[in-house]
PDB file of N, CA, C and O in Angstrom:
ATOM      1  N   MET A   1     -24.670 -12.281 -20.297  1.00  0.00           N
ATOM      2  CA  MET A   1     -23.444 -12.190 -20.231  1.00  0.00           C
ATOM      3  C   MET A   1     -23.260 -12.608 -22.199  1.00  0.00           C
ATOM      4  O   MET A   1     -24.140 -13.241 -22.782  1.00  0.00           O
ATOM      5  N   LYS A   2     -21.880 -12.060 -22.973  1.00  0.00           N
ATOM      6  CA  LYS A   2     -21.271 -12.036 -23.822  1.00  0.00           C
ATOM      7  C   LYS A   2     -20.351 -13.443 -23.798  1.00  0.00           C
ATOM      8  O   LYS A   2     -19.836 -13.651 -22.699  1.00  0.00           O
ATOM      9  N   PRO A   3     -20.060 -14.457 -24.851  1.00  0.00           N
ATOM     10  CA  PRO A   3     -19.034 -15.035 -24.367  1.00  0.00           C
ATOM     11  C   PRO A   3     -17.721 -15.021 -24.795  1.00  0.00           C
ATOM     12  O   PRO A   3     -17.501 -14.378 -25.822  1.00  0.00           O
ATOM     13  N   ASP A   4     -16.585 -15.703 -24.131  1.00  0.00           N
ATOM     14  CA  ASP A   4     -15.565 -15.227 -24.986  1.00  0.00           C
ATOM     15  C   ASP A   4     -14.992 -13.747 -24.928  1.00  0.00           C
ATOM     16  O   ASP A   4     -14.182 -13.261 -25.717  1.00  0.00           O
ATOM     17  N   VAL A   5     -15.719 -12.982 -23.567  1.00  0.00           N
ATOM     18  CA  VAL A   5     -15.579 -11.794 -23.625  1.00  0.00           C
ATOM     19  C   VAL A   5     -13.925 -11.464 -22.716  1.00  0.00           C
ATOM     20  O   VAL A   5     -12.923 -10.875 -23.122  1.00  0.00           O
ATOM     21  N   HIS A   6     -14.145 -11.975 -21.688  1.00  0.00           N
ATOM     22  CA  HIS A   6     -13.391 -12.104 -20.735  1.00  0.00           C
ATOM     23  C   HIS A   6     -11.611 -12.594 -20.934  1.00  0.00           C
ATOM     24  O   HIS A   6     -11.664 -13.822 -21.006  1.00  0.00           O
ATOM     25  N   PRO A   7     -10.177 -12.177 -21.045  1.00  0.00           N
ATOM     26  CA  PRO A   7      -9.835 -13.216 -20.647  1.00  0.00           C
ATOM     27  C   PRO A   7      -9.094 -14.206 -20.061  1.00  0.00           C
ATOM     28  O   PRO A   7      -8.912 -14.349 -18.852  1.00  0.00           O
ATOM     29  N   LYS A   8      -8.652 -14.915 -20.991  1.00  0.00           N
ATOM     30  CA  LYS A   8      -8.685 -15.972 -20.046  1.00  0.00           C
ATOM     31  C   LYS A   8      -6.886 -16.795 -19.375  1.00  0.00           C
ATOM     32  O   LYS A   8      -5.732 -16.944 -19.775  1.00  0.00           O
ATOM     33  N   TYR A   9      -7.979 -17.188 -17.827  1.00  0.00           N
ATOM     34  CA  TYR A   9      -6.520 -17.034 -17.202  1.00  0.00           C
ATOM     35  C   TYR A   9      -5.563 -17.948 -16.869  1.00  0.00           C
ATOM     36  O   TYR A   9      -5.980 -18.827 -16.115  1.00  0.00           O
ATOM     37  N   GLN A  10      -4.168 -18.045 -17.254  1.00  0.00           N
ATOM     38  CA  GLN A  10      -2.807 -19.513 -16.918  1.00  0.00           C
ATOM     39  C   GLN A  10      -2.204 -19.200 -16.226  1.00  0.00           C
ATOM     40  O   GLN A  10      -1.706 -18.124 -15.897  1.00  0.00           O
ATOM     41  N   ALA A  11      -2.176 -20.548 -15.790  1.00  0.00           N
ATOM     42  CA  ALA A  11      -0.325 -20.247 -15.046  1.00  0.00           C
ATOM     43  C   ALA A  11       0.641 -19.547 -15.898  1.00  0.00           C
ATOM     44  O   ALA A  11       0.872 -19.462 -17.105  1.00  0.00           O
ATOM     45  N   VAL A  12       0.959 -19.236 -15.169  1.00  0.00           N
ATOM     46  CA  VAL A  12       2.203 -18.207 -15.549  1.00  0.00           C
ATOM     47  C   VAL A  12       2.977 -18.103 -14.811  1.00  0.00           C
ATOM     48  O   VAL A  12       2.531 -18.119 -13.663  1.00  0.00           O
ATOM     49  N   VAL A  13       4.934 -17.898 -14.959  1.00  0.00           N
ATOM     50  CA  VAL A  13       5.922 -18.167 -13.781  1.00  0.00           C
ATOM     51  C   VAL A  13       6.570 -16.216 -14.280  1.00  0.00           C
ATOM     52  O   VAL A  13       6.907 -15.775 -15.379  1.00  0.00           O
ATOM     53  N   PHE A  14       6.496 -15.485 -12.831  1.00  0.00           N
ATOM     54  CA  PHE A  14       7.168 -14.198 -12.514  1.00  0.00           C
ATOM     55  C   PHE A  14       8.275 -14.458 -12.158  1.00  0.00           C
ATOM     56  O   PHE A  14       8.296 -15.032 -11.070  1.00  0.00           O
ATOM     57  N   GLN A  15       9.679 -14.203 -12.819  1.00  0.00           N
ATOM     58  CA  GLN A  15      10.657 -13.958 -12.309  1.00  0.00           C
ATOM     59  C   GLN A  15      10.791 -12.128 -12.529  1.00  0.00           C
ATOM     60  O   GLN A  15      10.571 -11.265 -13.378  1.00  0.00           O
ATOM     61  N   ASP A  16      11.396 -12.310 -10.881  1.00  0.00           N
ATOM     62  CA  ASP A  16      12.404 -11.056 -10.777  1.00  0.00           C
ATOM     63  C   ASP A  16      14.097 -10.890 -11.434  1.00  0.00           C
ATOM     64  O   ASP A  16      15.063 -11.576 -11.099  1.00  0.00           O
ATOM     65  N   ALA A  17      14.068  -9.547 -12.649  1.00  0.00           N
ATOM     66  CA  ALA A  17      15.191  -9.642 -13.138  1.00  0.00           C
ATOM     67  C   ALA A  17      16.477  -9.664 -12.335  1.00  0.00           C
ATOM     68  O   ALA A  17      17.528 -10.161 -12.738  1.00  0.00           O
ATOM     69  N   SER A  18      16.279  -9.031 -11.066  1.00  0.00           N
ATOM     70  CA  SER A  18      17.377  -8.240 -10.066  1.00  0.00           C
ATOM     71  C   SER A  18      17.593  -8.983  -9.033  1.00  0.00           C
ATOM     72  O   SER A  18      18.467  -8.461  -8.340  1.00  0.00           O
ATOM     73  N   SER A  19      17.237  -9.893  -8.627  1.00  0.00           N
ATOM     74  CA  SER A  19      17.219 -11.530  -7.761  1.00  0.00           C
ATOM     75  C   SER A  19      16.688 -12.428  -7.839  1.00  0.00           C
ATOM     76  O   SER A  19      16.023 -12.885  -6.909  1.00  0.00           O
ATOM     77  N   ASP A  20      16.817 -13.013  -9.052  1.00  0.00           N
ATOM     78  CA  ASP A  20      16.338 -14.779  -9.336  1.00  0.00           C
ATOM     79  C   ASP A  20      14.942 -15.291  -8.965  1.00  0.00           C
ATOM     80  O   ASP A  20      14.412 -16.386  -9.151  1.00  0.00           O
ATOM     81  N   PHE A  21      14.588 -14.369  -8.489  1.00  0.00           N
ATOM     82  CA  PHE A  21      13.260 -14.879  -7.245  1.00  0.00           C
ATOM     83  C   PHE A  21      11.702 -14.994  -8.674  1.00  0.00           C
ATOM     84  O   PHE A  21      11.263 -14.333  -9.615  1.00  0.00           O
ATOM     85  N   ALA A  22      11.526 -15.809  -8.213  1.00  0.00           N
ATOM     86  CA  ALA A  22      10.271 -16.555  -9.473  1.00  0.00           C
ATOM     87  C   ALA A  22       9.646 -17.177  -8.666  1.00  0.00           C
ATOM     88  O   ALA A  22      10.054 -17.800  -7.687  1.00  0.00           O
ATOM     89  N   PHE A  23       7.807 -16.918  -9.352  1.00  0.00           N
ATOM     90  CA  PHE A  23       7.050 -17.240  -8.310  1.00  0.00           C
ATOM     91  C   PHE A  23       5.884 -17.635  -9.435  1.00  0.00           C
ATOM     92  O   PHE A  23       5.633 -17.054 -10.491  1.00  0.00           O
ATOM     93  N   LEU A  24       5.119 -19.080  -8.731  1.00  0.00           N
ATOM     94  CA  LEU A  24       3.924 -19.272 -10.254  1.00  0.00           C
ATOM     95  C   LEU A  24       2.692 -19.220  -9.672  1.00  0.00           C
ATOM     96  O   LEU A  24       2.224 -19.958  -8.805  1.00  0.00           O
ATOM     97  N   THR A  25       2.016 -17.907 -10.448  1.00  0.00           N
ATOM     98  CA  THR A  25       0.510 -17.806 -10.405  1.00  0.00           C
ATOM     99  C   THR A  25      -0.643 -17.965 -11.260  1.00  0.00           C
ATOM    100  O   THR A  25      -0.823 -19.160 -11.493  1.00  0.00           O
ATOM    101  N   ARG A  26      -1.503 -17.206 -11.823  1.00  0.00           N
ATOM    102  CA  ARG A  26      -2.305 -17.293 -12.750  1.00  0.00           C
ATOM    103  C   ARG A  26      -2.444 -15.926 -12.686  1.00  0.00           C
ATOM    104  O   ARG A  26      -2.631 -15.122 -11.774  1.00  0.00           O
ATOM    105  N   SER A  27      -2.277 -15.846 -14.151  1.00  0.00           N
ATOM    106  CA  SER A  27      -1.966 -14.312 -15.608  1.00  0.00           C
ATOM    107  C   SER A  27      -3.138 -14.329 -16.832  1.00  0.00           C
ATOM    108  O   SER A  27      -3.454 -15.285 -17.541  1.00  0.00           O
ATOM    109  N   THR A  28      -3.449 -13.531 -16.836  1.00  0.00           N
ATOM    110  CA  THR A  28      -4.006 -13.206 -18.513  1.00  0.00           C
ATOM    111  C   THR A  28      -2.643 -12.828 -19.772  1.00  0.00           C
ATOM    112  O   THR A  28      -2.766 -12.956 -20.990  1.00  0.00           O
ATOM    113  N   MET A  29      -1.586 -12.420 -19.141  1.00  0.00           N
ATOM    114  CA  MET A  29      -0.505 -12.159 -19.239  1.00  0.00           C
ATOM    115  C   MET A  29      -0.139 -13.393 -19.858  1.00  0.00           C
ATOM    116  O   MET A  29      -0.404 -14.510 -19.413  1.00  0.00           O
ATOM    117  N   THR A  30       0.915 -12.952 -21.633  1.00  0.00           N
ATOM    118  CA  THR A  30       1.719 -14.490 -22.158  1.00  0.00           C
ATOM    119  C   THR A  30       2.661 -13.860 -22.307  1.00  0.00           C
ATOM    120  O   THR A  30       2.920 -12.691 -22.021  1.00  0.00           O
ATOM    121  N   SER A  31       3.213 -14.631 -22.768  1.00  0.00           N
ATOM    122  CA  SER A  31       4.766 -14.282 -23.109  1.00  0.00           C
ATOM    123  C   SER A  31       5.267 -15.535 -24.086  1.00  0.00           C
ATOM    124  O   SER A  31       4.764 -16.647 -23.924  1.00  0.00           O
ATOM    125  N   LYS A  32       6.052 -15.359 -24.876  1.00  0.00           N
ATOM    126  CA  LYS A  32       6.743 -16.510 -26.496  1.00  0.00           C
ATOM    127  C   LYS A  32       7.803 -16.994 -24.806  1.00  0.00           C
ATOM    128  O   LYS A  32       8.397 -18.059 -24.972  1.00  0.00           O
ATOM    129  N   GLU A  33       8.015 -16.424 -23.537  1.00  0.00           N
ATOM    130  CA  GLU A  33       8.919 -17.015 -23.518  1.00  0.00           C
ATOM    131  C   GLU A  33       9.033 -18.154 -22.924  1.00  0.00           C
ATOM    132  O   GLU A  33       8.079 -17.955 -22.171  1.00  0.00           O
ATOM    133  N   THR A  34       9.662 -19.941 -22.404  1.00  0.00           N
ATOM    134  CA  THR A  34       8.899 -20.712 -21.649  1.00  0.00           C
ATOM    135  C   THR A  34       9.595 -20.771 -21.013  1.00  0.00           C
ATOM    136  O   THR A  34      10.725 -20.407 -21.339  1.00  0.00           O
ATOM    137  N   ILE A  35       9.289 -21.350 -19.499  1.00  0.00           N
ATOM    138  CA  ILE A  35      10.751 -22.135 -18.241  1.00  0.00           C
ATOM    139  C   ILE A  35       9.579 -23.084 -17.747  1.00  0.00           C
ATOM    140  O   ILE A  35       8.387 -23.006 -17.447  1.00  0.00           O
ATOM    141  N   LYS A  36      11.042 -24.434 -17.873  1.00  0.00           N
ATOM    142  CA  LYS A  36      10.336 -25.356 -17.282  1.00  0.00           C
ATOM    143  C   LYS A  36      10.401 -25.828 -15.243  1.00  0.00           C
ATOM    144  O   LYS A  36      11.073 -26.670 -14.646  1.00  0.00           O
ATOM    145  N   TRP A  37       9.544 -24.984 -14.834  1.00  0.00           N
ATOM    146  CA  TRP A  37       8.806 -25.290 -12.950  1.00  0.00           C
ATOM    147  C   TRP A  37       9.177 -26.554 -12.474  1.00  0.00           C
ATOM    148  O   TRP A  37       9.591 -27.570 -13.032  1.00  0.00           O
ATOM    149  N   GLU A  38       8.925 -26.246 -11.285  1.00  0.00           N
ATOM    150  CA  GLU A  38       9.769 -27.401 -10.369  1.00  0.00           C
ATOM    151  C   GLU A  38       9.302 -28.541 -10.473  1.00  0.00           C
ATOM    152  O   GLU A  38       9.939 -29.593 -10.412  1.00  0.00           O
ATOM    153  N   ASP A  39       7.797 -28.365 -10.689  1.00  0.00           N
ATOM    154  CA  ASP A  39       6.343 -29.588 -11.331  1.00  0.00           C
ATOM    155  C   ASP A  39       6.891 -30.254 -11.829  1.00  0.00           C
ATOM    156  O   ASP A  39       6.905 -31.348 -11.265  1.00  0.00           O
ATOM    157  N   GLY A  40       7.787 -30.172 -13.269  1.00  0.00           N
ATOM    158  CA  GLY A  40       8.117 -30.359 -14.605  1.00  0.00           C
ATOM    159  C   GLY A  40       7.776 -29.697 -15.610  1.00  0.00           C
ATOM    160  O   GLY A  40       8.438 -29.611 -16.644  1.00  0.00           O
ATOM    161  N   LYS A  41       6.699 -29.165 -15.390  1.00  0.00           N
ATOM    162  CA  LYS A  41       6.458 -28.131 -16.587  1.00  0.00           C
ATOM    163  C   LYS A  41       6.502 -27.278 -17.029  1.00  0.00           C
ATOM    164  O   LYS A  41       7.005 -26.489 -16.229  1.00  0.00           O
ATOM    165  N   GLU A  42       6.242 -26.734 -18.064  1.00  0.00           N
ATOM    166  CA  GLU A  42       6.756 -25.895 -18.604  1.00  0.00           C
ATOM    167  C   GLU A  42       5.729 -24.275 -18.667  1.00  0.00           C
ATOM    168  O   GLU A  42       4.673 -24.906 -18.629  1.00  0.00           O
ATOM    169  N   TYR A  43       5.489 -23.536 -18.698  1.00  0.00           N
ATOM    170  CA  TYR A  43       4.759 -22.644 -18.375  1.00  0.00           C
ATOM    171  C   TYR A  43       5.277 -20.697 -18.396  1.00  0.00           C
ATOM    172  O   TYR A  43       5.910 -20.165 -17.484  1.00  0.00           O
ATOM    173  N   PRO A  44       4.818 -20.022 -19.596  1.00  0.00           N
ATOM    174  CA  PRO A  44       4.920 -19.115 -20.116  1.00  0.00           C
ATOM    175  C   PRO A  44       5.865 -17.855 -19.048  1.00  0.00           C
ATOM    176  O   PRO A  44       5.725 -17.501 -17.878  1.00  0.00           O
ATOM    177  N   LEU A  45       6.672 -17.525 -19.968  1.00  0.00           N
ATOM    178  CA  LEU A  45       8.076 -16.812 -18.079  1.00  0.00           C
ATOM    179  C   LEU A  45       7.801 -15.497 -18.551  1.00  0.00           C
ATOM    180  O   LEU A  45       8.182 -15.305 -19.705  1.00  0.00           O
ATOM    181  N   ILE A  46       6.981 -14.078 -17.712  1.00  0.00           N
ATOM    182  CA  ILE A  46       7.247 -12.903 -17.512  1.00  0.00           C
ATOM    183  C   ILE A  46       8.184 -12.796 -16.752  1.00  0.00           C
ATOM    184  O   ILE A  46       8.455 -13.525 -15.798  1.00  0.00           O
ATOM    185  N   LYS A  47       9.143 -11.202 -17.407  1.00  0.00           N
ATOM    186  CA  LYS A  47      10.613 -11.323 -16.499  1.00  0.00           C
ATOM    187  C   LYS A  47       9.986  -9.315 -15.823  1.00  0.00           C
ATOM    188  O   LYS A  47       9.845  -8.433 -16.671  1.00  0.00           O
ATOM    189  N   VAL A  48       9.755  -9.050 -14.468  1.00  0.00           N
ATOM    190  CA  VAL A  48       9.777  -7.917 -14.183  1.00  0.00           C
ATOM    191  C   VAL A  48      10.797  -7.221 -13.088  1.00  0.00           C
ATOM    192  O   VAL A  48      11.287  -7.823 -12.132  1.00  0.00           O
ATOM    193  N   ASP A  49      10.955  -6.234 -13.322  1.00  0.00           N
ATOM    194  CA  ASP A  49      11.706  -5.831 -12.837  1.00  0.00           C
ATOM    195  C   ASP A  49      12.190  -5.473 -10.941  1.00  0.00           C
ATOM    196  O   ASP A  49      13.048  -5.272 -10.082  1.00  0.00           O
ATOM    197  N   ILE A  50      10.722  -5.632 -11.351  1.00  0.00           N
ATOM    198  CA  ILE A  50      10.234  -5.246  -8.929  1.00  0.00           C
ATOM    199  C   ILE A  50       9.533  -6.288  -8.693  1.00  0.00           C
ATOM    200  O   ILE A  50       8.454  -6.520  -9.238  1.00  0.00           O
ATOM    201  N   SER A  51      10.144  -7.083  -7.768  1.00  0.00           N
ATOM    202  CA  SER A  51       8.850  -7.785  -6.638  1.00  0.00           C
ATOM    203  C   SER A  51       9.601  -7.841  -5.266  1.00  0.00           C
ATOM    204  O   SER A  51      10.663  -7.417  -4.810  1.00  0.00           O
ATOM    205  N   SER A  52       8.636  -8.499  -4.874  1.00  0.00           N
ATOM    206  CA  SER A  52       8.863  -8.578  -3.373  1.00  0.00           C
ATOM    207  C   SER A  52       9.740  -8.708  -2.579  1.00  0.00           C
ATOM    208  O   SER A  52       9.633  -8.255  -1.440  1.00  0.00           O
ATOM    209  N   GLN A  53      11.198  -9.595  -3.159  1.00  0.00           N
ATOM    210  CA  GLN A  53      12.099  -9.766  -3.102  1.00  0.00           C
ATOM    211  C   GLN A  53      13.046  -8.942  -3.445  1.00  0.00           C
ATOM    212  O   GLN A  53      14.208  -9.346  -3.398  1.00  0.00           O
ATOM    213  N   SER A  54      12.741  -7.518  -3.893  1.00  0.00           N
ATOM    214  CA  SER A  54      13.876  -6.859  -4.741  1.00  0.00           C
ATOM    215  C   SER A  54      13.484  -4.801  -4.032  1.00  0.00           C
ATOM    216  O   SER A  54      14.094  -3.734  -3.952  1.00  0.00           O
ATOM    217  N   HIS A  55      12.272  -5.300  -3.743  1.00  0.00           N
ATOM    218  CA  HIS A  55      11.594  -3.788  -3.156  1.00  0.00           C
ATOM    219  C   HIS A  55      11.536  -2.840  -2.046  1.00  0.00           C
ATOM    220  O   HIS A  55      10.806  -2.814  -1.055  1.00  0.00           O
ATOM    221  N   PRO A  56      12.101  -2.377  -2.282  1.00  0.00           N
ATOM    222  CA  PRO A  56      12.753  -1.652  -0.724  1.00  0.00           C
ATOM    223  C   PRO A  56      12.114  -1.373   0.451  1.00  0.00           C
ATOM    224  O   PRO A  56      12.622  -1.468   1.568  1.00  0.00           O
ATOM    225  N   PHE A  57      10.652  -0.921   0.120  1.00  0.00           N
ATOM    226  CA  PHE A  57       9.635  -0.860   1.371  1.00  0.00           C
ATOM    227  C   PHE A  57       9.580  -3.001   2.030  1.00  0.00           C
ATOM    228  O   PHE A  57       8.838  -3.181   2.996  1.00  0.00           O
ATOM    229  N   TYR A  58      10.123  -3.951   1.621  1.00  0.00           N
ATOM    230  CA  TYR A  58       9.561  -5.420   1.422  1.00  0.00           C
ATOM    231  C   TYR A  58      11.285  -5.921   2.280  1.00  0.00           C
ATOM    232  O   TYR A  58      11.368  -6.606   3.299  1.00  0.00           O
ATOM    233  N   THR A  59      12.458  -5.337   1.498  1.00  0.00           N
ATOM    234  CA  THR A  59      13.305  -5.610   1.870  1.00  0.00           C
ATOM    235  C   THR A  59      14.016  -5.564   3.054  1.00  0.00           C
ATOM    236  O   THR A  59      15.030  -6.243   3.216  1.00  0.00           O
ATOM    237  N   GLY A  60      13.470  -4.654   4.081  1.00  0.00           N
ATOM    238  CA  GLY A  60      13.558  -3.514   4.502  1.00  0.00           C
ATOM    239  C   GLY A  60      14.704  -2.601   4.270  1.00  0.00           C
ATOM    240  O   GLY A  60      15.175  -2.475   5.400  1.00  0.00           O
ATOM    241  N   LYS A  61      15.417  -1.901   3.468  1.00  0.00           N
ATOM    242  CA  LYS A  61      16.703  -0.992   3.245  1.00  0.00           C
ATOM    243  C   LYS A  61      15.891   0.178   2.520  1.00  0.00           C
ATOM    244  O   LYS A  61      16.349   0.680   1.494  1.00  0.00           O
ATOM    245  N   GLN A  62      14.600   0.634   3.103  1.00  0.00           N
ATOM    246  CA  GLN A  62      14.066   2.014   2.487  1.00  0.00           C
ATOM    247  C   GLN A  62      14.369   2.555   2.956  1.00  0.00           C
ATOM    248  O   GLN A  62      14.800   2.228   4.062  1.00  0.00           O
ATOM    249  N   LYS A  63      14.407   4.002   2.467  1.00  0.00           N
ATOM    250  CA  LYS A  63      15.106   5.494   2.757  1.00  0.00           C
ATOM    251  C   LYS A  63      13.984   6.549   3.212  1.00  0.00           C
ATOM    252  O   LYS A  63      13.190   7.137   2.479  1.00  0.00           O
ATOM    253  N   THR A  64      14.102   6.631   4.458  1.00  0.00           N
ATOM    254  CA  THR A  64      13.167   7.765   4.623  1.00  0.00           C
ATOM    255  C   THR A  64      13.272   9.578   4.508  1.00  0.00           C
ATOM    256  O   THR A  64      14.445   9.844   4.248  1.00  0.00           O
ATOM    257  N   ILE A  65      12.824  10.263   4.566  1.00  0.00           N
ATOM    258  CA  ILE A  65      13.192  11.341   3.344  1.00  0.00           C
ATOM    259  C   ILE A  65      12.776  12.152   4.362  1.00  0.00           C
ATOM    260  O   ILE A  65      11.613  12.246   4.757  1.00  0.00           O
ATOM    261  N   ASP A  66      14.582  13.266   5.166  1.00  0.00           N
ATOM    262  CA  ASP A  66      14.007  13.922   6.508  1.00  0.00           C
ATOM    263  C   ASP A  66      12.810  15.662   5.930  1.00  0.00           C
ATOM    264  O   ASP A  66      13.192  16.693   6.484  1.00  0.00           O
ATOM    265  N   SER A  67      12.178  15.749   5.431  1.00  0.00           N
ATOM    266  CA  SER A  67      11.582  16.676   4.768  1.00  0.00           C
ATOM    267  C   SER A  67      11.278  17.978   5.675  1.00  0.00           C
ATOM    268  O   SER A  67      11.195  19.176   5.402  1.00  0.00           O
ATOM    269  N   GLY A  68      11.133  17.156   7.003  1.00  0.00           N
ATOM    270  CA  GLY A  68      10.846  18.644   7.827  1.00  0.00           C
ATOM    271  C   GLY A  68      12.345  18.802   7.877  1.00  0.00           C
ATOM    272  O   GLY A  68      12.263  18.966   9.094  1.00  0.00           O
ATOM    273  N   GLY A  69      13.816  18.914   7.623  1.00  0.00           N
ATOM    274  CA  GLY A  69      14.705  19.468   7.319  1.00  0.00           C
ATOM    275  C   GLY A  69      14.862  20.304   6.747  1.00  0.00           C
ATOM    276  O   GLY A  69      15.071  21.414   7.237  1.00  0.00           O
ATOM    277  N   ARG A  70      14.799  19.980   5.105  1.00  0.00           N
ATOM    278  CA  ARG A  70      14.727  20.244   3.833  1.00  0.00           C
ATOM    279  C   ARG A  70      13.556  21.720   3.996  1.00  0.00           C
ATOM    280  O   ARG A  70      13.548  22.714   3.270  1.00  0.00           O
ATOM    281  N   VAL A  71      12.841  21.491   4.930  1.00  0.00           N
ATOM    282  CA  VAL A  71      11.848  22.789   5.046  1.00  0.00           C
ATOM    283  C   VAL A  71      12.485  23.936   5.523  1.00  0.00           C
ATOM    284  O   VAL A  71      12.796  24.949   4.897  1.00  0.00           O
ATOM    285  N   ASP A  72      12.686  23.597   6.993  1.00  0.00           N
ATOM    286  CA  ASP A  72      13.433  24.318   8.113  1.00  0.00           C
ATOM    287  C   ASP A  72      15.182  24.916   6.864  1.00  0.00           C
ATOM    288  O   ASP A  72      15.953  25.869   6.977  1.00  0.00           O
ATOM    289  N   LYS A  73      15.150  24.457   6.454  1.00  0.00           N
ATOM    290  CA  LYS A  73      16.331  24.675   5.165  1.00  0.00           C
ATOM    291  C   LYS A  73      15.979  25.771   4.411  1.00  0.00           C
ATOM    292  O   LYS A  73      16.587  26.828   4.244  1.00  0.00           O
ATOM    293  N   PHE A  74      14.546  25.258   3.819  1.00  0.00           N
ATOM    294  CA  PHE A  74      14.660  26.108   2.941  1.00  0.00           C
ATOM    295  C   PHE A  74      13.893  27.343   3.643  1.00  0.00           C
ATOM    296  O   PHE A  74      13.459  28.059   2.740  1.00  0.00           O
ATOM    297  N   ARG A  75      13.631  27.757   4.653  1.00  0.00           N
ATOM    298  CA  ARG A  75      12.390  28.857   5.150  1.00  0.00           C
ATOM    299  C   ARG A  75      14.054  29.667   6.006  1.00  0.00           C
ATOM    300  O   ARG A  75      13.850  30.811   6.412  1.00  0.00           O
ATOM    301  N   ARG A  76      15.009  29.310   6.159  1.00  0.00           N
ATOM    302  CA  ARG A  76      16.247  29.232   6.610  1.00  0.00           C
ATOM    303  C   ARG A  76      17.311  30.336   5.715  1.00  0.00           C
ATOM    304  O   ARG A  76      17.939  31.377   5.908  1.00  0.00           O
ATOM    305  N   ARG A  77      17.107  29.593   4.901  1.00  0.00           N
ATOM    306  CA  ARG A  77      17.598  30.588   3.718  1.00  0.00           C
ATOM    307  C   ARG A  77      17.132  31.699   3.161  1.00  0.00           C
ATOM    308  O   ARG A  77      17.541  32.843   2.964  1.00  0.00           O
ATOM    309  N   TYR A  78      15.528  30.655   2.817  1.00  0.00           N
ATOM    310  CA  TYR A  78      14.921  32.776   1.798  1.00  0.00           C
ATOM    311  C   TYR A  78      14.307  34.069   2.912  1.00  0.00           C
ATOM    312  O   TYR A  78      13.777  35.135   2.599  1.00  0.00           O
ATOM    313  N   ALA A  79      14.618  33.495   4.345  1.00  0.00           N
ATOM    314  CA  ALA A  79      13.646  34.346   5.716  1.00  0.00           C
ATOM    315  C   ALA A  79      14.079  35.554   4.761  1.00  0.00           C
ATOM    316  O   ALA A  79      13.300  35.821   3.847  1.00  0.00           O
ATOM    317  N   GLY A  80      14.865  36.062   4.845  1.00  0.00           N
ATOM    318  CA  GLY A  80      14.891  37.403   4.944  1.00  0.00           C
ATOM    319  C   GLY A  80      14.916  37.645   3.257  1.00  0.00           C
ATOM    320  O   GLY A  80      15.822  38.264   2.699  1.00  0.00           O
ATOM    321  N   ALA A  81      14.190  37.268   2.816  1.00  0.00           N
ATOM    322  CA  ALA A  81      14.272  37.557   1.102  1.00  0.00           C
ATOM    323  C   ALA A  81      12.562  37.918   1.033  1.00  0.00           C
ATOM    324  O   ALA A  81      11.974  38.340   0.037  1.00  0.00           O
ATOM    325  N   LYS A  82      12.003  37.649   2.276  1.00  0.00           N
ATOM    326  CA  LYS A  82      10.358  38.850   2.526  1.00  0.00           C
ATOM    327  C   LYS A  82      10.210  39.930   2.206  1.00  0.00           C
ATOM    328  O   LYS A  82      10.831  40.803   2.813  1.00  0.00           O
ATOM    329  N   LYS A  83       9.609  40.168   1.471  1.00  0.00           N
ATOM    330  CA  LYS A  83       9.684  42.044   0.969  1.00  0.00           C
ATOM    331  C   LYS A  83       8.184  41.922   0.999  1.00  0.00           C
ATOM    332  O   LYS A  83       7.479  42.897   0.736  1.00  0.00           O
TER     333      LYS A  83
END
């Protein structure tokens, strides 16, 4: 294998912009912004729009779509239009 082909992993902090939830992990992403973490060290900061703290599936605020009701409404509306 060629040397230096794969990107380097580094510790970064991902922060959810909507809930101010942040977590430290390893990633190949980089950023010019930094944040001081709980251990006193500074890490690159990656801001994200959605995380497990704000996504409807994980928070339990998920909306279920009644597709069966929509289909029935469509069929009733256009039942007489058959030719």
